[in-house]
N, C-alpha and C positions, 0 to 999 in steps of 0.2 A: 530628439524627434517628438513633435507634439502629438496629442492623441489623434487629431484629425489627419495628420500626416501618416501615422501608423495605420490608421483605418483605410486611407486611400491606397496605401501600398498593399495591404491585405486584399482589397478588392481588385486591384490590378492583377495581382498573382492569381487570384481565383478566376478571373476572366481568361488569363493566359492558359491556365490549366484546362478550363472548359474548351477553348479553341483547340488546344493540343490533342485532347482526347477525341475530338471529332475528326481528326485526320485519319484517313483509311489505313495508312501504314502503321499508325499507333494502335488503332483498334484491332489490328491483326496480330499485334504483339502482346500476348496476354500478360506477360510479366511486366512490361513497361506500362501497359494500360492500368494494371492493378496498383502499381506504385503511384501513378498520377492520381488515380481515384482516391487512394488513401490520403494523399496530400490535400486534395480538393475537399474531401469530407472533413478534414481537420480544420478547415477554414470556413466551412458552411455556417456554423453557428455565429461566428463574428460577423460574416457578411450579412446575414439575415437581420441580426440585431442593428447593424449599421444602417441598413435600408429603413428599418422601422424608426430609427433614430432621426434620420433625415426627413421622413414623412411627418413625424411628430413636430420636428423643428419648423418645418414649413407651415404646418397647421397653426402652430403657436404664433409664428410671425403674422399669419393672416388674421388671427383673432386679435392680436395687439393692434394691428392697423385699423380694425373696425372701431376699437375703443378710442384710439387716437384721433380718428376722423370725426367721432361723435355721430350725430344724426339720429336715426330712430332709436328711441329709448329702449324698446324691447330688444332690438338686435344688440345694442351695447350690453344690456344685462345678460343676454345669452352668451355673448362673447366673453364677458368677464367670468362666467361660470366655466366656459370651456377653457379659459386660460389657467384657472386653478387646477383643473383635471390634467390638462396637457403639461403643466409644469411639473406636476407629480410624476407623470409618466415619463417625461423627458429625463428627470433625475434618476428614476429607476433604470431606464435603459442605459444611461451613462455608467452607472454602477455595474450593471450586468456586462457591459462591454469591457470595462476595466478588468473584471474578473475573468472573462473569456480570453483576454489578451495575456494573462499571466503565463509565464513559461511552464510548459508541461514536462513532467518527468517522462523521458522517453521509455522508461522501464514500466510505466504504470499498468500497461496492458498485459504484462507478462505473468506466467505462472510463477509460483514461489516455492521455495523450500523453507520450511519452518523447523527450527531446532529448539526444543524445550529441555532445559536441564535443571535438575534439582540443585539448589544452592545450600545455604546455611539452614540447618534444621533437621538433618538426618532423615528418618523415615517419614516424618511429617512433610518435609520438603518434597520428598518423592511423591507422596500422595497428592500434594498440591500440584506438582508437575503433571500428574495424570488428570487432575481436574481441569487444568488449562488446556491439555490436549483434547479432552472431551468437549470443552467449550468451543474450541476452534473447529473441531470436526462437526459439531452441530450447526455452528454458524455457516460453514461451508455447505452443509446439506440444505439449510434454509435458502441459500442463494443459488442452489442448483449446481454447485461446484463439486468436483470429484477429488477425493483425498486418497493417497497411497502411502503406507508406511514404508520407509526405506530402512530403518534400523531402530531397534528398541532394546534398552538395557533395563530389564524389569527388576523389581524387588519382589520378595516373596509375599508381600501383603497388598499387592494391587497397585503399587506405585511405579514410577519410572525414575531411574537415575538420569536417563537421557532418552528422549525419543526424537527421531528425525522423520519428517513426512513431507510429501509433496502435495500441493494444492493446485489443481488445474481448473481455470475458469476465467472468463473475461473480466479484466480489471482486478484480478486477485492482488497484485502487488499494490495497486492504488489504495486498497482498503487495509490490507494486512500490514503494510509497512509502519503504521503507527503503533503496532503492538510490540515492536522491538524494545527491550529494556528489562529492568528488574521489576518483577511482580512480587508483592509482599502480601502474606496472609496472616491474619490474627484470629485464632480460634483455639478451642480446647481439643487437643488431639485425642484420637480413639484410645491411645494408650495411657492417657492421663487419668489417674484415679482420684485426684483431689480437685478436679475442676479448674485448674489453673490455665490461663490463656497463654499460648506460646506464640511466638512470632517466627515464621519461616519464610524463605524466599526461593524463587525459581527465576531463571533467566530465559528470555525468549529472543531468539534471533530470527529475522525474517529476511531471506536472501532472494532476490529476483533470479530466476533461472538464467544462466549466461548463455549467450550464443557463441558458437565456436569461433566466429570471426573476432570476437572481442578478447578471447583468451587463447593464446597459442601455447600449447603444452607439447613439449618434446617427449616422445615415448621413452627416451633414454633417461629422463629425469624421474621416471615412475618406477616404484617398487610395488609389485602386485603380489599379495599373499592369499592363498586359497585355504580355507579351513572349514571344519564342520560347524553348521549352524547350531546354536545351543539355546535351550530354554532356560528360564531362571532356575537356579540350582545347579547348573552346569551340565545337565544331561544332554547328550547329543540327540537331536531330534531327526537327523537324517543320516543314513548310512554312507551317502555319497558326499564328499566335500564340495559344497556349492557356494558358501559364503565368501565374499570378496572383500579385501581391505587393500586400498590403494593409498600409497604414501608418495607425496610430491617432495622428493628429496631436497631440492634447493630451499624450500620454505618449511618443510617439516609438517605441512598440512596433511591431515589424514581423513579419508572418507571410507566408509564401509557399508555394505548392504548384505543382509541375510534373509530378507523377507520373501524373495522368490525361490522356487525350487531349482531354477535354471541358473547355472553359473553365469552364462552370457547375460541374462537379464539383470542379474545382481551387479555385474560389471558396468552395465549401462547406467543403472541407477547411481552406483557409486561414482562414476565419472561425472554425472550431472551434479551431484553434490560437490565434488571436488572443484568442478569448474565454477560453480556459484560461490564457494568459499574463496577461490582465487580472485574472482572479480570483486568480491566484497573487500578483500585485502587491497586490491588495486584502487578501488574507489576511495578507501579510507586514507591511503597514502596520498592520493591527489587532494583530498580535502584538507589534510593536515598541512600540505605544502602551501595551499592557497590560504588557509585561515591561520596557520601557525599553530593550530591546536585542533583537536577532533571537534567536529561540529556538534551542536546540541542534538538531542535525541530525535526530535520530531523532524521527519523527512530524510534523515541521514542514516537511521538504523543504529545509532550509538546505544551501547548497552551499559554504560557506566553509571547511570543514574536510576534511582528508584522511580518508576513512572506511575505505579498504581498500587493501592492498598485495598484488599478484600477483608473487611472486618465482619466476621460472623456474629459476634454478640450483639452488634448494633445494626445488623442487616444492612450494611452500606458498602459502597464501592467508591473510592476517591481517586480521581486522576490528578496527581500532583502537578502535572505540567500546566494545567489550566484552572486548577482549584475547583473542579466540578465534583460534586458528591451526588450519587444516586442510590436509591434504596431498592428493595426487591432483589437481593443478591442471588436467590435461587434461579430467577429468570435469566439473570446475566450469565451465570455459570451454565445455563442451558443453551447458551449461544445468542442471547438477545443483547448484542453489544453494539448495534448500530448507533444508538444514542451517544455512546462513548466515542466511537470512531468519528461520527459526524462533528462532534464538538471539537475534537482535537484537529480534524481537518480544516474546520472553519477558522479556528484560531491560527493555524499555519497560514491559511489564505489571507487573513487579515494582516499578518506580519508582512507577507509578500507585497500586498497592496500598499502598506505604509512605506516599505522600501522603494516601491515603484514611484510613489508620489514624491518621495524625498529626492529621488534622481531627477 
């Protein structure tokens, strides 16, 4: 299907939705009206761009006619200037339309569950995991998102062997999905007396929260353990057992939560994590079946590759997926990561456009 045919189809669907929403019986059905309104809203940008594109094309054709017909020299000169401007605008709109037509990830608007785990590097890796958690927490705060810790396995020196937390906010997955992968840090650890630079790693998994309709879980497949929440060092912090660990027996996937004082709240959070992990597993299996192997990191949440290095002595952060290096590492660890995310997202978009053109 050509670009013009795709645009015509989008506009027809937009008009159909507009007409459908104006029917009294639909307007009275809030659920149906909401679904139609969401679909129409998803098409609005493309339709508006298409209409601008047609207007510019018509103006461009008119200006070219004036030049072709000749006549008044001043009018021809003005038309030539207009042709230059309109040609540039025409090309810009065509590019914007192609980008707007790229398939959207239906999970982009969802909340996410982020899992940060210390990898190779012992205590230093755990401290780096804590740095990454703070970085994402501050990034979320800057965007007006809310974060909630689900579970944390702390070390005695302020690090995390593992921390799992939720991020609630519009478009959270669309931004955070590019953070999945292996993060590497190069710096002199606090415990290093001779000033030697150590390399440590932490892994980040970003999982879109799963909807119940996507993952069917049989209660008979679950093993639920209730235990006392503990602080680092192993001391019980509550007299009443409220921490919850849920095991999905068929897959062996485990999720736990001890952050809330209520056993019921911990169970709800643990189930959300379990559902997200099961959806992640399902998606990976589907991708492997289609591609024959796990997809690359960007856009698929793969965690097998090193995606970024944080080098303290050189005050730099390098994203290895796109070869981008930025300086001012303190600001980045303070949550100023939009430039990194934007660059990776733009690169992924360019790949999609190239594939779309090839087809």
